[in-house]
N, C-alpha and C positions, 0 to 999 in steps of 0.2 A: 473645557472639553466640548467638542462639536458632536458628540455621540452620547447615547444613553446606555450605560452598562446594564446587563440583566439584573433582576432583583435577587438573583442567587449569588452575586459577586461577594467575596469574603472581605467586606470593608473592615471587619474586626482586626484583620492582620495589620492595618495601617492606622487605626484610630487611637492607638495608645491605651485602649481600655484595659481595665484590670483583669488578669487571668488568675483565678483562685489557685493557690498552691499550698494548702494547709499543712501538708506533711513534708514539703520540700522536694517532692519527687520530680517536679518539672525542672527546678534549679539543678538537681542532681544529674538529670539527663543531659542538660545543656553543658554542664561542666565536663561530663564524660566525653561528649562529642567534640568539645573544644580541645581536649587533650589528644585526640586522634591526629594522625598525619596522613596526608594524601600525596601520592607521588607527583601529581600534576598541580598541586597547590603552589601559588606564587607567594604565599605568606612566608615570613621568616621561619626557617626550620620546617617548611612544608606543612605548617599547622593547618588543620581542617578549616575550610572556609564555610562557616555557619552564618550565612547571611541573615539579616533581620527578619525577612519574610518567613523563612523556614524555621528560624528560632521561635517565632510566635506560634507556629504550628506545633513544634515539639512541646512547648510549654502548655499548649491547649490540650495535647494528647495526655501528657503525664501528670499535669498539675491537679486538675479537679478530681475530687474523690467522693465516693459514696460514704454514708455514715459509718459503714463497717471498715473503711480504710481502703477498699479496693478501687481500682481505676474506674472512673465514670465512663470513659470512652473505650469501646472495644472494636469499633469499626471506623476506619478513616477512608474517605473517598477523595482522592487527590486527582483532579482533572486539570492537567497543565499541558500547554503546547510542547511540541518536541524541542529539545535543546535547553530545558530548564533544570537539568541535572537531577531529574527525579530518580534515576538509577543510583547515582552517587548517594543521595540522601536516604534512599531506601536501604542501601547497603549499610550505611552508618546506623540506621535504626535496628537492622538485623543484628549487628554486632553488639548493640546495646542490650539485646536479649540473649546473646550467645556468650559474650565475655564481659559484659558490662553490668551495671547495677540492677537491671531489669531481668537478669537471668534467673531461672528457677532450676532446681536440681533435676537433671534428666530432661530438660526442656528441648523441644525441637523447633528450630527456626527454619522456615522453608521459603525458597524463591520458586515461584510457580509461574509458568508462562505457556504459550501455545506450543512452543518447541524448546528443545534443550539449548539451542543457540541463543534464543531470546532470553531465557532464564539465566543463561551464562553471563549475560552482560552485567547484571547486578552482582553476580557472584565474583566476577573478575574485579569489580570495584572493591568489594569487601576484601578480596585476597590482596589487592594492592595496598589497602590500608593496613592490613595485618602485617604484611612484610616490611612496612616502613619501621616497625618496632621489633628489632631483633630479639629482645628479651621476651616480648609477648609471643612472638612467633615460635620461639623455642619451647613454649609451654603448650603448644597446640599440635595436633596431628592434621596434616593437610593432604587431601586426596585430590589430585588435579591431573592425573594421567590422561593422555589422549584417548578419546572415545571411551571413557569410563566414568563412573559416578564422580560428581564434584561435591566435596564435603569438607567442612572444617569442624574438627572435634576438639572440645575443651575437656580433657580427661578428668580434671580435678572435680568438676561438677557433673560430668556426663552430658553436657549440652552439645548440640550439633547445629550446624548451618548447612543445608543441603539444597541442591538444585533438582527440581522435578519438572516434568512437562505434561502434556495433555492426555496421557494414557490414564484416564481417571480411574478405571476399574482396578488398576494395580495399586492405587493409593488409599483404598479403604483400609481402615485399621490404624491409621495414623492418629496421633494425639499431639498436634502441634501447639506450641505456645505463641508462636508468631508466624504469620503468613504474609508474604508479599505476592499479590496477584498482579502481575506485570502485563501491561497492554491488554487488558481484558477485552477490548473491542475486537481483537482478532482470535479469541478463543473459539475453537470450532463447535463446541457443544457445552452442556452443563455438567458433564460427568466429573471432571476434575474439581470444578467449583463445589459441587455437592459433597464430594469426598472430603474436601478440606474444611468446608464450613461446618459440616457435621462433626468432623474431628475436633475443631476448635470448641464446639459446644460441650465436649466431654468434660472440660475443666473450667474453672473460673479464672478471671483476670487474663484472658488471652487477648491477642490483638491481631486484627486483620487490616492490612493496608492495601487498598486498591489504588494503584498508580497507573494512570492511562491517559493517552491523548483521546480526542474525540473520535467517534467511529462513524459508520455509515449504516443507515437503515435502523429499524426498530425491532426487528425480529431476532434479537440476540440478548444474551445475559447482561452484557455491559450496559446496554440502554436501560434495561430494567433497574439495574443497581444505581446508575447515575440519575435516573428519573426519581427514584426514591430519595436520593441525596438532595436533589433539587427541592422536593417537597418539604424536606426537613429544613433546608435553608430558607424557604419562604414562610415557614411556620404552619404549613398545611398539615404536617404530621409532627407530633411531639415525640421525639426520640433522642434524649440526651446521650445515648450510647453511640450514636452515629455522628461523626464530625465531617461535614461537607467542606471541602476546600476546592471550590469550583471556579477556575479561571477560564471563562469562555466569553467569546464575543456574541452579540445578538445575531439571530438568524439572518437578518437583513444587513449585516455588516458591510461597510465599504472596504474592500480588501486592500486598498492602497492608502488607508488612513493610518499613518505612522503613529500617531498619538494613541489610537486604539490598540495597535499592535503592542506598544509599550505597556499599556494598561493591563493587558491579559497575559503578558509574559513577565512574571514577577522577577525573573533574573535580569531583566533588561537594564535596570539601574545599577547592576553590579557587574556588567560586562558580558553577559550571555543572555540569549543566543545572539549570533552575529546580526547586527543591524544591516550591514552591507549584504549579507546573505538574504535577508528579507527583501531588500530593495531589488536584488537580482530576480528573486522569485516573483515580485510584483510585475516586473517588465515582461517576464514570460507569461504571466497570467493575463495580461492585457489582450493577448491574441489566441490563447489556448484555454478552452473550457476545462480540460483535464488539469492543467497547471493551476487554474483558478480554484477548482475544487480542492486540489491538494493543498494550496495555500490556506483556504478557509478551514479545512479540517485539521491540518498539522501545525499551522502557525498562528491561527486565530481561534482554534478549538471550537469551530462551529460543527455541531453534529449534523451530518448531511442526511437528507431524507432518503436518497437512493444509494444503492450499493455500487452503482456504476456512474461514470461521467461521460458527457459527450466528448467526441474526439477533437473536433475543430469547430470554430465559428464558421457558419456558411458564408458570411460576408468576407472572411479571410480566404476561404476556399475559392470564392468567386474571382479572386485576383488572377487566377489562371484560365479565365474563360475566353480570352481573345481567340479569334479564329486561327486555325493551324493549317498550314500547307503541308500535308503529309507527303506529297510527291517530292518535297525537298529532302525527305529522309530515305528515298529509294537507295538501296545498297548500303545504308548506314548500319553500324553495329546495333543490335537489338536484343533485349531480354524480355522473355514472355512469362507472365504469371497466369495460371489457370486454376479456377475454382469451379469444380464440376457440380457441387451441391448434390441433390438427389436427382433421379431421372425425371421427376415431375416438376421440379422447381427451376429457378433461374440459374443459368451457367454463365460464367464470366471469363473472357479471355482479354488480358490487358498486355499490350506490347509497350515497352518502355525504351526511350532513347535518351542518352545522357550527353550533356554539353556542360562540362564543369559542374557547377552546383545546380544546374537546371535539368529537370526531368520532364520530358514530354511523353504523354501516354496516348496510345490509340486503343480505346476500349471497344469491345463488342460483346453482345449478349445473345444467349439462345434460350428458348423456352418451347414447350410443346404447343402446337397450334390448337389442339382440342380444348374447348372451353377457355380460350384465351381471354375473352371478354369477362367471363366469370372470375377468372384468376385476378384480372386487374381490379375488378370491383372489390374482391376480398382484400387485396393489398392497398386499395385506395389510390391506384394510379391507372393510366391509360395505356395498357400494353398494346392495344390495337393500333393506336396512333403511333406509338414508338416503333412498332413493326413496319408500318407504312413509311415512316421517315427513314428507315434503314438502320436504326439503332439496335434493333433486336431481330434476330432471325428466328421466325416461328417455324419449327420443323414439323412435318406432317405427323399426326397421331397424338397419343396422349402421354408419350415419353420423349425426352430429348434424343434426337438422332445423333449417336456418337460419331458416325461417319461424317456427318455435316460439320461437327466441331473439329474433327481431325483434318478435314479438307480445308477448313478456314485457316487452321494453324499451318498446314502445308503451304497455303498461298502466301502467308506471311514469310515463311522460309524462302520462297521463291523471290519475293520482293525485297526483303531486307537481309542483312547479314546476321542471322539469328545465332547468338552465342549459346543461349540456354533456353530450355522450355521447362519452367518450374511448376510442378503440380502439387496441390494439396492431395495427399494420398487417398482421401476419402472419395470413393466413387470414380476414381480416375483410371482404373485398370483397363477398361475397354478402349479408351482413347489412346492410352499409352501403348497398348498392343498394336493398334493400327499404325501409329507413328514410328514404332520401333524399327521397322525395316529401313526406312530412308533417313530417319533423324534420331536413331537411338543414342548416338554419341552426344546429343544435346540435351537429353532428357534427365532431369533429376526430380525427386520428390522431396518436399520440404514439410516436415511436421509442423503442427500449428501451436505448439506449446510456447510458454514464455521464453524459453531459451533462445529460440529463433525469432519469435515475434516481437519481444520487447525492444531489442536494439533496432529491429527493422522499423518499428513504429516511431522511434526517435528520429531516424533518418527521414521517414516520410513526413513527420510533423514539421521538422526543420524546413523541408522544401515547401510545404504548404504555407507556413507562417511567413516565410521569406518571399512569397509570391513566385516561387521557382518550381511549382508543380503545375505544368501546363496540360490542360485537359480539354480545352476548346468548348467548355460549357456543355459537355455531353450530359443530357438530361437523366439518363438511367444511372450513370456513375454518380452524379450529384445526389440523386435520391438515395442511392446506397450509402454514401458518406453521411447523409443526414440521419440515417438509421443507426449509425455506429455508436455504441456505448463502450466505455473503457473500464475494465476491472483492474484495479491496482492492488497488489498484495502488500504485506507489511514491509517487504524489502524494496518496494517501489517498482517492481516488475509489472509490466502492463500487457494485457491481451485484449483483443477486440471481442465484443459481445453484441448481440442484437438488443436494441432497446426494448422490444417486445418480441414474443415468440414468433410472431408472424412477419417481422421485419426482414428485409433482404439486405445483406451486406456483402454479397458475393464479389461485386466489383471492387469494393474497398479491400477485401482480402486478397484478391488477385493483384491489386495495386501495390500493397506492401511487399508482396513477394517479388514483383517485377522491379520495383524501385530499389529494394534492398540488394537484389542480385545485380542490378546495373551498377550500384555503388561499389559493391564488392568486386565485380568483374573489372571495373576500371582501376580499382586500387590494387588488385592482386593479379590481374591478368587472366585469371580463370577461377571459377567457383570453387574448384577442388583445392586451390592454393590458399583459400581463406582460412587462417588459423582458428577463427571463431566457429567454424563449422566442423564438427566432429562426426565420427562414423555413426554414432547412435542417432544422429539427426536425419540420416539418409536411408531411403529404401530404394533399392535398384530393381 
């Protein structure tokens, strides 16, 4: 190996060391799981694929016992990268406690997640396993109606398997015997966690399984739980009731090291996750900081320090810095994005021209003239110089002159064939009002949520990475792009954020609006014809 794995790595899974099983509960659990069937299994008869790495984990959970015969382990923290079938294995463990030999009379098994859709992933896995055995399914009551509670009930013993989400207050009073806390790194708060863990404490021999990928930042319950598991793995804390199963790369991991990827993805020697998918992600990560962070977090399980990622490498962004002859675009089709910000901050107007996959932008900015030097000092840039060089229009007074912004946009309409003028609705009403008389048919406002922004960022990123975003090295726009951080949700949707509260990203926001509308305008002929844009995204 050319890398050093963290000292928390679970070497015991591979070293063949003895796992105590004095009463045979570990062997019993393994036999039960091997008898299950999974609809996607490629084994003969669709028998459940219990690979050696997870079999060792199962034996380590259920084999070791206290002197009184109860299970030694009551908490398992499984940190594995995406694609290692954690939902499938968690579903099988839940069935072990619902219809298998670990069930208790009246026991509650719970799948818990940040939302019902996420919790439903493991539930659907369990349901698929159950339905593979018609005899077993006939003895169960299954509740799986659309938009209603998801539950499997075994009436003989009164055991249940149920899905719940992060409405923690409604879950107090539960007495679960098994809980899967799925993707804990995206839980919004501690409420559900506290409701379920205090419920588990009501009775003996319960089991909590935390199954998650790595997260971002340290101000969340997941980091707290994983950090405790790390301390147990290192021997800093003695807690035999907690079993750490931590597959994570070191913080300074080389993201393109395929051997490292295989080491921290325990399923890789058994055909999952996709090695080709990893290689494709590596290529995207070479030129995109956001993709790089995504690769580190989701496929190498590196816990990221920050909750946001940079948008682009500035070296890549600089590929579009060659001088631009804007006179060559006179009369050409043009799409405009406008981010007004507040009346005292920076305002950005970005005109965009498209030629195939190439997007050329003409940016311009506005700010109040009053205290312009002080504003620049606070932001760490030279607004005065940029104003003298013509990159910024400093309007008289201590607020932006809306009439000056409108006049500039009107000038663009006279010079180019403007198809659309897209506004961020915030603070835009005054300029929209001025322009409505002559250009009302071109005006649309575009909300800034992930529904519109995430696909737009994909378009903009492809252009930048491909060297097809031509900006002429405009210094204010480059500064704005350097300030952009990207927030990514659990579904992979992305939105722009400021790296710090004082950073300016107005030009980047206006750019994604202009570029995305140029792309849609060329593809569909008109903004309103784009099927991705629905009525709730527009404010007229």
